[in-house]
C-alpha positions in Angstrom: -11.8 31.9 4.8 -11.0 35.5 5.6 -13.9 37.3 7.2 -15.1 40.6 6.0 -14.5 42.1 9.4 -10.9 41.0 9.3 -10.3 42.5 5.9 -11.9 45.8 7.0 -9.7 45.9 10.1 -6.6 45.4 8.0 -7.6 48.2 5.6 -9.2 50.5 8.2 -6.1 51.1 10.3 -3.6 52.0 7.5 -6.1 54.2 5.8 -7.0 56.1 8.9 -3.4 56.3 9.8 -2.5 57.8 6.4 -5.2 60.4 6.6 -4.5 61.4 10.2 -0.7 61.4 9.7 -0.9 63.4 6.5 -3.2 66.0 7.9 -1.3 66.3 11.2 2.1 66.7 9.5 0.7 69.4 7.3 -1.2 71.2 10.0 1.5 73.8 10.6 1.4 74.8 7.0 -2.4 75.2 6.6 -2.5 78.7 8.1 0.0 79.8 5.5 -2.0 78.7 2.5 -3.7 82.1 2.3 -0.4 83.4 1.0 -0.5 81.1 -2.0 -1.7 82.4 -5.3 -5.4 81.8 -6.0 -5.6 79.2 -8.8 -9.4 79.6 -9.3 -10.8 77.5 -6.5 -11.0 78.7 -2.8 -10.9 75.0 -1.7 -7.3 75.0 -2.8 -6.5 77.0 0.3 -7.3 73.9 2.3 -6.6 71.0 0.0 -4.8 71.8 -3.2 -4.2 69.4 -6.1 -0.6 68.6 -4.9 -1.9 67.6 -1.5 -4.8 65.6 -3.0 -2.3 63.7 -5.0 -0.2 62.9 -1.9 -3.3 61.7 0.0 -4.6 59.6 -2.8 -1.2 58.0 -3.4 -0.8 57.1 0.3 -4.3 55.5 0.5 -3.6 53.6 -2.7 -0.3 52.4 -1.3 -2.1 51.2 1.8 -4.6 49.3 -0.2 -1.8 47.8 -2.3 0.2 46.7 0.8 -2.8 44.8 2.1 -3.1 42.7 -1.1 -6.5 44.2 -1.7 -5.6 45.6 -5.2 -5.7 43.0 -8.0 -2.3 43.2 -9.8 -3.2 40.7 -12.6 -1.6 42.4 -15.7 -4.6 41.8 -18.0 -7.1 43.1 -15.5 -5.0 46.2 -14.8 -4.4 46.9 -18.5 -8.1 46.7 -19.2 -9.4 48.9 -16.4 -6.8 51.5 -17.0 -7.5 51.6 -20.8 -11.3 52.0 -20.3 -10.7 54.7 -17.6 -8.3 56.7 -19.8 -10.7 56.5 -22.8 -13.2 58.2 -20.6 -10.7 60.7 -19.2 -9.9 61.7 -22.8 -13.5 62.9 -23.2 -13.5 64.8 -19.9 -12.4 68.2 -18.8 -9.5 66.6 -16.8 -7.2 69.6 -17.4 -4.0 67.7 -16.9 -5.2 65.6 -14.0 -3.5 62.3 -13.7 -5.6 59.2 -13.1 -4.9 55.7 -11.8 -7.6 53.1 -12.2 -7.5 49.8 -10.3 -9.7 46.8 -9.3 -10.2 45.9 -5.7 -10.6 42.2 -4.8 -13.9 42.6 -3.0 -17.3 41.0 -3.9 -19.1 44.0 -2.4 -20.7 46.0 -5.2 -19.0 49.4 -4.9 -16.6 51.9 -6.5 -14.9 55.0 -5.2 -12.8 58.0 -6.1 -9.8 59.0 -3.9 -8.2 62.4 -4.0 -5.6 62.9 -6.8 -7.3 60.8 -9.4 -7.1 57.3 -7.9 -10.2 55.5 -8.8 -11.0 52.0 -7.5 -13.8 49.6 -8.6 -14.6 46.5 -6.7 -14.5 43.2 -8.6 -18.1 42.5 -7.4 -19.3 45.6 -9.2 -17.7 44.6 -12.5 -19.4 41.2 -12.3 -22.7 42.9 -11.4 -22.8 45.0 -14.6 -24.8 43.8 -17.5 -22.6 45.4 -20.2 -19.5 47.5 -20.7 -21.4 50.8 -20.9 -22.7 50.2 -17.4 -19.2 49.7 -16.1 -18.0 52.8 -18.1 -20.9 54.8 -16.5 -19.7 54.0 -13.0 -16.1 55.0 -13.9 -17.4 58.2 -15.6 -19.3 59.1 -12.4 -16.1 58.6 -10.3 -14.0 60.6 -12.8 -16.5 63.4 -12.3 -16.0 63.4 -8.6 -12.3 64.0 -9.2 -12.6 66.6 -12.0 -15.2 68.5 -10.0 -13.0 68.5 -6.9 -15.7 67.1 -4.6 -13.5 65.9 -1.8 -11.6 69.2 -1.8 -14.8 71.2 -1.8 -16.2 69.0 1.0 -13.2 69.7 3.2 -13.3 73.4 2.4 -17.0 73.6 3.4 -16.0 72.3 6.8 -12.9 74.4 7.2 -14.0 76.0 10.5 -13.5 72.6 12.2 -10.1 71.9 13.8 -7.4 70.3 11.8 -7.8 67.1 13.8 -11.5 67.0 12.9 -10.7 67.5 9.3 -8.2 64.6 9.4 -10.8 62.3 11.0 -13.4 63.5 8.5 -11.2 62.7 5.5 -10.3 59.4 7.0 -13.9 58.5 7.6 -15.0 59.5 4.1 -12.1 57.6 2.4 -12.5 54.5 4.5 -16.2 54.4 3.9 -15.9 54.6 0.1 -12.8 52.4 -0.2 -13.9 49.5 2.0 -17.7 49.5 1.6 -17.8 49.4 5.4 -20.9 48.5 7.3 -23.0 51.6 8.3 -22.3 50.7 12.0 -18.6 50.9 11.4 -18.8 54.2 9.7 -21.1 55.5 12.4 -18.5 54.5 15.0 -15.9 56.5 13.2 -18.2 59.4 13.0 -19.0 59.3 16.7 -15.3 59.2 17.6 -14.4 62.2 15.6 -17.0 64.9 16.2 -20.0 63.1 14.7 -22.1 66.1 13.9 -19.5 67.8 11.7 -18.7 64.6 9.8 -22.4 63.8 9.3 -22.8 67.3 7.7 -19.8 66.7 5.5 -21.0 63.3 4.3 -24.3 64.9 3.4 -22.4 67.5 1.5 -20.6 64.9 -0.6 -23.9 63.1 -1.3 -25.3 66.4 -2.7 -22.5 66.2 -5.3 -23.8 62.9 -6.7 -26.2 64.8 -9.0 -23.3 66.8 -10.4 -21.2 63.7 -10.9 -24.2 62.1 -12.8 -24.6 65.1 -15.1 -20.9 65.5 -15.9 -20.4 61.7 -16.1 -23.2 61.1 -18.6 -21.6 63.8 -20.9 -18.2 62.0 -20.6 -19.9 58.7 -21.3 -21.6 59.9 -24.5 -18.5 61.8 -25.7 -16.3 58.7 -25.3 -18.5 56.5 -27.5 -20.3 54.4 -24.8 -24.1 54.2 -24.4 -25.0 57.2 -22.1 -27.9 55.0 -20.8 -25.3 52.8 -19.2 -25.2 55.0 -16.1 -28.9 55.3 -15.3 -29.4 51.6 -16.3 -26.9 50.5 -13.6 -28.3 52.8 -11.0 -31.8 51.5 -11.7 -30.6 47.9 -11.5 -29.1 48.6 -8.1 -32.1 50.6 -7.0 -34.5 47.7 -7.7 -32.5 45.5 -5.4 -33.6 47.6 -2.4 -37.2 46.4 -3.0 -36.3 42.9 -1.7 -33.4 43.7 0.5 -33.4 45.3 3.9 -31.3 48.6 4.2 -28.4 46.9 5.9 -28.1 44.3 3.2 -28.5 46.7 0.2 -25.6 46.9 -2.3 -22.8 49.0 -0.8 -23.0 51.1 -4.0 -26.3 52.4 -2.8 -24.9 53.3 0.6 -21.9 55.3 -0.8 -23.8 56.6 -3.8 -27.4 57.0 -2.6 -29.9 56.6 -5.5 -33.3 58.2 -5.2 -36.1 57.9 -7.7 -35.6 61.6 -8.6 -31.9 61.0 -9.2 -32.6 58.0 -11.4 -35.3 60.0 -13.4 -33.0 62.9 -13.9 -30.0 60.8 -15.1 -32.2 58.9 -17.5 -33.7 62.2 -18.9 -30.2 63.6 -19.3 -29.0 60.4 -21.1 -31.9 60.7 -23.5 -30.6 64.0 -24.8 -27.8 62.1 -26.6 -28.2 60.0 -29.7 -29.1 56.3 -29.2 -26.1 54.2 -29.8 -25.7 50.4 -30.1 -22.4 49.7 -28.4 -21.1 46.1 -28.4 -19.0 44.9 -25.4 -15.3 44.8 -26.1 -13.4 41.5 -25.8 -11.4 43.1 -23.0 -14.6 43.5 -20.9 -15.6 39.8 -21.4 -12.1 38.4 -20.7 -11.7 40.6 -17.7 -14.9 39.4 -16.2 -13.7 35.8 -16.8 -10.3 36.4 -15.1 -12.0 38.0 -12.1 -14.3 35.0 -11.7 -11.3 32.7 -11.7 -9.0 34.8 -9.6 -11.6 35.6 -6.9 -12.5 31.9 -6.5 -10.9 30.1 -3.7 -10.2 27.1 -6.0 -10.2 26.9 -9.8 -12.6 23.9 -9.5 -15.3 26.3 -8.2 -14.6 28.7 -11.0 -15.0 25.9 -13.5 -18.4 25.0 -12.1 -19.4 28.6 -12.3 -18.5 28.8 -16.0 -20.3 25.5 -16.7 -23.4 27.0 -15.0 -23.2 30.2 -17.1 -22.7 28.1 -20.2 -26.3 26.8 -19.7 -27.7 30.3 -19.4 -29.0 31.4 -22.9 -27.6 34.9 -22.2 -24.1 33.5 -22.0 -24.2 30.6 -24.4 -21.2 30.8 -26.8 -19.9 34.0 -25.2 -16.2 34.7 -25.2 -16.3 35.2 -21.5 -17.5 31.7 -20.8 -15.4 29.9 -23.4 -12.2 31.7 -22.2 -13.2 31.2 -18.6 -13.6 27.5 -19.1 -10.2 27.3 -20.7 -8.2 29.2 -18.1 -10.0 27.4 -15.3 -9.0 24.1 -16.8 -5.4 25.4 -17.1 -5.5 26.4 -13.5 -6.6 22.9 -12.5 -3.7 21.4 -14.5 -6.0 20.1 -17.4 -3.4 21.6 -19.8 -4.4 19.4 -22.8 -8.1 20.4 -22.6 -7.1 24.1 -22.1 -4.7 23.9 -25.1 -7.5 22.7 -27.4 -9.9 25.3 -26.3 -7.5 28.2 -26.3 -6.0 27.4 -29.7 -9.5 27.2 -31.1 -10.4 30.6 -29.6 -7.1 32.1 -30.8 -7.6 30.8 -34.4 -11.0 32.6 -34.4 -9.8 35.8 -32.7 -6.2 36.4 -33.7 -6.4 40.1 -32.9 -7.2 39.6 -29.2 -3.9 39.8 -27.3 -4.9 38.0 -24.0 -5.6 34.9 -26.0 -2.0 34.8 -27.3 -0.9 35.2 -23.7 -3.2 32.5 -22.4 -1.9 30.0 -24.9 1.7 30.8 -24.0 1.0 30.7 -20.2 -0.8 27.3 -20.5 2.2 25.9 -22.5 4.6 27.3 -20.0 2.7 25.9 -17.0 2.5 22.5 -18.7 6.3 22.4 -19.0 6.4 22.9 -22.7 8.6 26.1 -22.4 9.9 25.8 -26.0 6.4 26.1 -27.4 5.5 28.8 -24.9 8.5 30.9 -26.0 7.6 30.5 -29.7 4.0 31.6 -28.9 5.2 34.7 -27.1 7.8 35.6 -29.7 5.2 35.4 -32.5 2.8 37.5 -30.4 5.5 40.1 -29.6 6.0 40.6 -33.3 2.3 41.3 -33.7 1.9 43.4 -30.5 5.2 44.9 -29.5 5.4 46.4 -26.0 2.0 45.1 -24.9 2.4 45.2 -21.2 0.7 41.9 -20.1 2.2 40.0 -23.0 5.7 41.3 -22.3 5.3 40.4 -18.6 4.3 36.8 -19.4 7.0 36.5 -22.1 9.6 37.6 -19.5 8.3 35.1 -17.0 8.8 32.4 -19.6 12.3 33.6 -20.4 13.3 33.6 -16.7 12.0 30.1 -16.4 14.0 29.1 -19.4 17.2 30.5 -18.0 17.2 33.5 -20.2 17.0 36.1 -17.4 19.4 38.5 -19.2 17.1 38.7 -22.2 14.1 39.1 -19.9 15.9 41.9 -18.1 16.5 43.7 -21.5 12.9 43.5 -22.8 11.5 44.6 -19.4 13.8 47.6 -19.3 12.8 48.5 -22.9 9.1 48.4 -21.8 9.9 50.5 -18.7 11.4 53.2 -20.9 8.3 53.3 -23.0 5.3 52.8 -20.7 4.9 53.8 -17.0 5.4 50.6 -15.1 3.3 49.0 -12.4 4.9 47.9 -9.2 4.7 44.2 -10.3 6.6 45.0 -13.5 9.4 46.7 -11.5 9.5 43.7 -9.1 9.8 41.3 -12.1 12.7 43.4 -13.4 14.4 43.0 -10.0 13.9 39.2 -10.2 15.3 39.1 -13.8 18.3 41.2 -12.8 19.0 39.0 -9.8 18.9 35.8 -11.9 21.0 37.4 -14.6 23.7 38.1 -12.0 23.2 41.9 -11.9 23.0 42.0 -8.1 23.3 45.8 -7.7 20.6 46.3 -10.4 18.3 43.9 -8.6 18.7 45.8 -5.3 18.0 49.1 -7.2 14.8 47.9 -8.8 13.6 46.4 -5.5 14.2 49.8 -4.0 12.0 51.3 -6.8 9.4 48.6 -6.1 9.3 49.4 -2.4 9.1 53.2 -3.1 6.2 52.6 -5.5 4.3 50.7 -2.8 5.0 53.3 -0.1 7.7 51.7 1.9 10.5 54.3 1.7 12.6 52.8 4.6 12.8 49.5 2.8 13.6 51.3 -0.4 16.5 53.1 1.3 17.8 49.8 2.7 17.8 48.2 -0.8 19.8 51.2 -2.2 22.3 50.8 0.6 22.7 47.2 -0.4 23.2 48.2 -4.1 25.9 50.7 -3.1 27.6 48.0 -1.0 27.7 45.5 -3.9 31.3 44.8 -5.1 32.5 46.1 -8.4 29.7 48.7 -8.9 30.9 51.2 -11.6 31.0 54.9 -10.9 28.1 55.8 -13.1 25.8 53.3 -11.4 27.1 54.3 -8.0 26.3 58.0 -8.7 22.8 56.9 -9.8 22.2 54.9 -6.6 23.5 57.7 -4.4 21.2 60.3 -6.1 18.2 58.1 -5.6 19.2 57.4 -2.0 19.5 61.1 -1.2 16.1 61.7 -2.9 14.3 59.0 -0.9 16.0 60.1 2.4 14.8 63.6 1.9 11.2 62.4 1.9 11.5 61.0 5.4 10.3 63.2 8.3 13.1 64.8 10.2 13.5 64.3 14.0 11.7 66.9 16.0 9.1 67.7 13.3 
């Protein structure tokens, strides 16, 4: 079993490295920011939106490269859809957002610069309803729209650039990993502790503002505005029976006082009372998280059986779906088939149920039935990302890689792809005999996950592939030049 300390060590180093490297390589340009036009925020002179996006992207890539980010297509589709529903009700002003789930049982969530928002799997399972989860996401969205990290760095601008780099690294590491207080304290001590301690206090003072803005977003997007204070109060009550060093990490990175809870509840009461039912996506996502974070499907099955006995869960879609996919994971395909087809017959509008039936049939070896299931579903839900991904996997398994390549490219042209989608395109292209295309899409995959040198190597292989036509060759060369230009030059 992986220890928490081991996981933190793997994440800590690349995150700190990214923050330090980024700040040091831009140090020469910081003094010149005063020459830039004022866009309305003095903090832009230290950390503007373009730089925030670069930092956030680098930290996200580091998390992705450690295997910490959950890439399950259904989970990713759900969290992004909920996040964007909230963003639509905010004053995001063109800000891009990327929502993702971190495989970590610690109850926590965090906002990175540039609109990258992560929520731990443990927090999703700790929520009692979808409005509580939406409340957490709305709070993190507010940290981004209110430019809290940028403002924090600006408030500490008199420190050296090196101290700013260490500060930013400490803040990001703390929120992204749910690190133990001792570990954060060590980082604080190693990088001018007094300045960083002041800065972390500054960011905590922004929690009230994120609450106020977040509750408005929550109400305007159709969720229960009480979801935010309800989750805070649930977490706050846990401190009554837990010592400080065992309190939920959410309380350490988002300190909740009695005054703050009272203020958030009073603000939420200003909005009409709404009765919001949990979406099927919320229930199915929780079930998938329970299965995918279990070391063995047998353990997940026992967990679902235990929940089935709980009156609060009896007959819930989360439990019934969870039992079915756990059985499928254990190889009990006939039992899973019976359960999933019953659920699908009763809920034909729920896309993941179509996918689950198809995947179960594919894994059982009945690829013909699986393809028929996916094709029928694709007629009903064209270009649904998880469905298209699973259909493509079935096509590749059936020897129809060319067709899989075609539908994946069609999806790519319509919907911004995830790294896993691009990787699947590369696999389909390779099995279809399109070797140069396979190298090209592997280059794109490595670029999306932050490994530019590997991306460049893949493009060189694409160019060296025999019989590449001139149009494709020009395309590969242009991308190679673009990626190469991003690399630091010698002597700088």
